[in-house]
N, C-alpha and C positions, 0 to 999 in steps of 0.2 A: 488404417494407416499403420506403418511400421513403427514399433516402439521398442526401445532398449530399456533394460533396467537401469536405474540410476547408478548403481555400482558399476555396471558395464560401461555406461556413458562416461563416468569419471575416469575409468581405466583407459578407455580409448583416447579421451582428450589428453590425459596425462602422458600417453605415449606419443603424442604429437600427430595422431592419425585423424584428428577432427578437421575436416575441410570446411571452410566457410562457403556459403552460397547466398547470393543476393536474390531477393524477391521483390517479387513485387507482392484554432477554433475562435469579434467586434461585430459586428453585424447589426447592432441596434435593433435586435428583435428578429433577425433573419434566421429563424430556427424552424424545425419540423415538429409541430405539436403532435403529429401522428406517428412519431418515431418508434415503431415496433415495440410496444409494450407486451411482454409475455405474461402468462399466468404462472405463478409459482408452482414448483413441483419437482423439477429436475428428474432424476431417475427413481422416483418413488412418490409416496404420498406425503405431500408437504403441507404444513399447517398454515401456510402464508399465501394462499391464493389471493390475487389482487382484484380490485374492481376496475371499472373502465378507465379510471384515472391513474392506475398503477398504485393505488393505496392498499396497504395491507393492515390487518388488524394487529395492534400492538400486543406483544406477548406479556403475560403477567407471570411473575415468579414469586416463590415464597421467600422466606428469610435467607439472607446470605451469610449467616454467622459462621459457617464452616469454610468460607473462602479466605485464603491466606493473603490475597492481594486486594488493593483498592478496586472497587467496582463502580460502574456507572449507575445512575439513578434508574434508568430505564434500559431494558435489554434490547439489543439490536435484533433485526429480523433474521430468520434462518431459512434456507431453501428447503430444508427437510426437518422432520422431527429429530431431536438430538440423538436418539438411539439409531435412527436410520443413517444419520451422518457417520456414526461410528462404523456402521457396516460398510460404508463407502471408503473408509480409510484403508490405505494400502501401504505395504512396506516399501520404503524408498531405496532400500539397499543397505546403507549403513545402519547399524543397530542404535539403540538408545545411547545418546551422547557420542555416537560414532563420528558425528560432526560436532566438534567441541565448541561450546559457547565460550566467549572470552569473559572471564570473571575478574581479571585484574588488568584492565586496559591501561596502556601507557600512552601518553600524549607528548607531542612536541609542538613548538611554535612553527610558523610558516617557514622561517629560515632553516629549520632543521629537517625539512622534508625534501628528499631528492629522488623519490620513487614515483612521483606523479607527473604526468604531462598535463598541459593546460586543458585538453578536452576530455580527460578521464573523469568519469562520474564519481561524485562524492555525495554523501547523504548528510545534509546540514541541519544542525539543531541550534537554535538561538533562543535562550530562555533565561529570564531573571538576570540579565546583564552578562551572561556567559554564552560563548559560541564554541561549538565543537563540530568537526568534520570527521565523518567515518567513511574512508575510501571503499568503493565497491570492490576493488581487487583484493581487499582484506576480508570484507564481510562475505564474499562469495564462498570462502573457505570455512566460515564459522556461523553465519546466519543470525547469531544473537550476541549482543554485547550487553552484559550487566554492568551498568555504570551509575555514576552520580553526576548530576549537573546542578550547580548552585546548591549543593548539599542534598538534593532530593534523589532518592533511589529510582532509577529508571531502567528500562530495557529498550534498546534500539534493535529492531529486528528486520531482516531482509530475506526474502525468498527469491532466489534467482530464477526459478521455474515459472513464477507468475509476475515477476518484475514489480514486486510490492515492498515498500519500506514503511513500517509503522513504528511509532513509539508508544510505550505503555508505562504507566505507573506500576511499580512492582512491590511497593511496601518493603518489608524486611526479608522477603524471599528472593530467589533468583529463578530465572527461566533456563531450561535446557531444551535441546533438540530431541524430540521423541523418536526419530527415525521413521515416522509415518507421515503420510501425505493424504490430503483430500483435495480433489480437483487440481492436483499437482502442487498444492500449496502446503507450506510448512505447518506441521502441528507442533506447537510448543507444549511443554509441560512445566508447571511450577513445582519446585523442589520441596515446598512445604506440604502441599496437599496431594501432589502427584496428579492433579486434574489435567486433562487435555484442553488446549486452547488453540484451535485453528487460527492462524494469524489473521487472515482477512476477516473472518467472521468475528474474531475477538471475543468469543463467547465459549463458555465451558461446555464440553460434551463428555459423555462417558468414555472412559479408556480402561485399559487392562489393569491400571493401578488405582483407579477411582471410579467405581461403577455408578455412583449416583451423586455427581456434583450438582450444586445449585445452578440453574440455567441463567447465569448472570453474565454480563459483559464487562470487559476491562475498561478502565479509564485510559483514554488514548490522547495523544498529542501529535502535532504535525512535525514530521521530519521531511525536509525538502530534497527531492532528487534534482541535482544541478551538476555543474562541472567545477573542477578544481579552480579554474581561472575565475569563474563567476563568484564562487563562494569566497575566495580570499580577497577579491576586489570589494565585495560587500562587507566582509568581516576580516580586515587585515590582522586583527589580534586573535583570530581563531586558534584554538588548539586542535591538533590533528592526531587521530589514532595512528600509532606507529606499528611496524611489523614485529615489535617485541611483544609477542602474544603468548609466549611459553609453548608454542606448538611449532613443529617442523613442517612448514608449508612453503611451497614455491609461489610467492605472491605475485610473481611476474607472469604466471600462467592462470588464466581463467579456464576451468575445466569445461565450461559450456560454450566458449567462443570468445567474443570481445565486444566492447562497446565503442572503442575508439580506434578504428572505425567499427561499426556494428557488423557482426557476422556470426556464423555458427547457429546455435540453438535460438539466439535472439532474433533471427530473421526467418528461420525455417517455419514451414506451416505445421510441422508435426509437434506434438507434445510427447513427453516421455511416458505419461500415464493417462488413463481414461479421463475424459472431461465429464463434469456433472451434467452439462446441458449444451450439447454442440450447437453452435449458432454461426453459420458461415456468412453472415451479413458483411463482416469485415475480416481482414487478415487476422488470424488468431493472435498474432503478436503486436497488432496495432495498439498504441498506448492511448488509454482514456484516463481522464481525471474523473474519478468517481466520488460521489458523496452519498452516504446512506444514514437514515435516521430510523427510529422505531416504526415510522409510518410509511417508509418507502425509500426509493433509491433513484438517483439520476446520474447520467454520465455524459461528459463532453469530450469529443475527440480532441486530443491535446494539440495535434498539428494545426487544426483549424482555429482553435482558441488562440494559440500563439500568433497566428497570422492575422486574425481579425480583432484581437485584443479584448472584445466584449461580446458575450453571447447571453441571450435571455432564454429562460426555460421554466419548467415547473417541476417541483418535487412533490408528488401527490397533488394536492390542490393548491399548494403555495407557490407563488412566483419566486423564481430564484434568478440570480445574476452571477455569471461566471466572468472572472476578471483575470487576464494574464498579467504576469509580472516579468517584463523583459530583462530585469536585472539578474534574474536567476533562471529564466526560461521555465517558469512554473505557473501555476494558476490557483485561484481560490474561488469558492462558491459561497454565496451569501443568500440568506432569505431576504426577499424584497417584497413584503406583503403590500406595501403602499405603492409599489411599482414606480419608485423614483427613477428618474432618468439620469444617465451618466454618459460621459464621453471620455475617450482617452486623450491625454495631453502629454505627449512625450512619455516619460517614465511614471507619470502620475495619472490619476483619474479625477475628473471634475464633474460635480453635480450640475445638471443643466436645467432643472425644473425651477420650482419657486424659491429654491435656496439662493445663497449668495455666490454661487459658483466656486465654492472653496475646493481646492485640489487636495487629494488624499493619495497616500501611498497605496499600491494595489492590495496590500495586506492589512489595511487599516481603514476601510470604508466605514461610514456610520451605520452599518447594518450588522445583523447577527451572522457570524461566519459559521459554516458547517464544516466539520472535519472532512478533508478532501485528500486524496492520494492517488498516485499513478498506479495503473494496473493494466496488464495485458488484457485485450478484449475477451479472450476465451475464459480467463479467470473471472473477470467481472460478470460476464453474462451467465457463467455457470453458477456463481453464488447468488446473483440477483437477477433471475430470469424475467422478473416483472419490471425491470428498470426502464425508465424513460431515457431515450438516447437522442442526443443532439450532435450531429456529425456534419 
């Protein structure tokens, strides 16, 4: 397939020459338990071959004393050995920090925002009594916001080429854009240790400035992909990232296309750079809600989940329940080892088994929630080829 360099794509889009082209998950257990589990590997020798249940062997790591950011207790799975992942990294066009992270974000209240339409995507973060919205049309130009919420240092990160938004604890360092990509996905670096952190993998790999980082994963938290109308309705006191970024950017122009309505790169079949594991089961840009743990990965097709409201599945050997949230057009994945039964009831979810029928908000079921985020199909299947898919 034809590919442009990222720099060339940005230049073409900035010149107005990018033409859009159109192309072409409730179910109460109506899922496909045979849904195309792959064996790990990608384009090389991977350490994470899966068994018949899509389970992978958890990785073990040494001490993480040299890492400058807070790290998770257990590392996430990788599709390839860390050194092999480095060899898959490609220049994205802009050099290191050529896409400037926002280090001094400025915010305004809802009444002070005049550059967003109702259907424009924003990335919402609600934590410890504080709510913030990060507009997609700003982050597409910066990809990383080093911020604080409720006094805690965090990084909100967005990769437009893979449609992924993730939040990370950053400790007292900050993250920058390395200028490199793996599987079309942003590689961040932290400015204290210079370690490379592929965004979706959230795990350190060798880079030109840090040849031997500990193979640890970042602590992550949920950032919700939703619309401006939905977020401000749910959080009327939200603060919103403004265009006062310190950079000269045309925030009315998305260099890759648009989301309201969706066009350009976001609907085309091509990617700008090679994929780790080409899988044509779905349109490459189809959106899935993915969840991964040290033992495996699972993905639910977002459109079906939003339509059916509840879907059952398995992550490795553990039953899981995916629940949509119509308030924000998003979803959550929970471990459900006792296979409790639920039904949707308007905007809430009600337990229907031996319990008392109590209703819960979709993000607050009495189950253990697994970190879940939106991703384009090609990106998810490339990083997690052994994933179990419910579509």
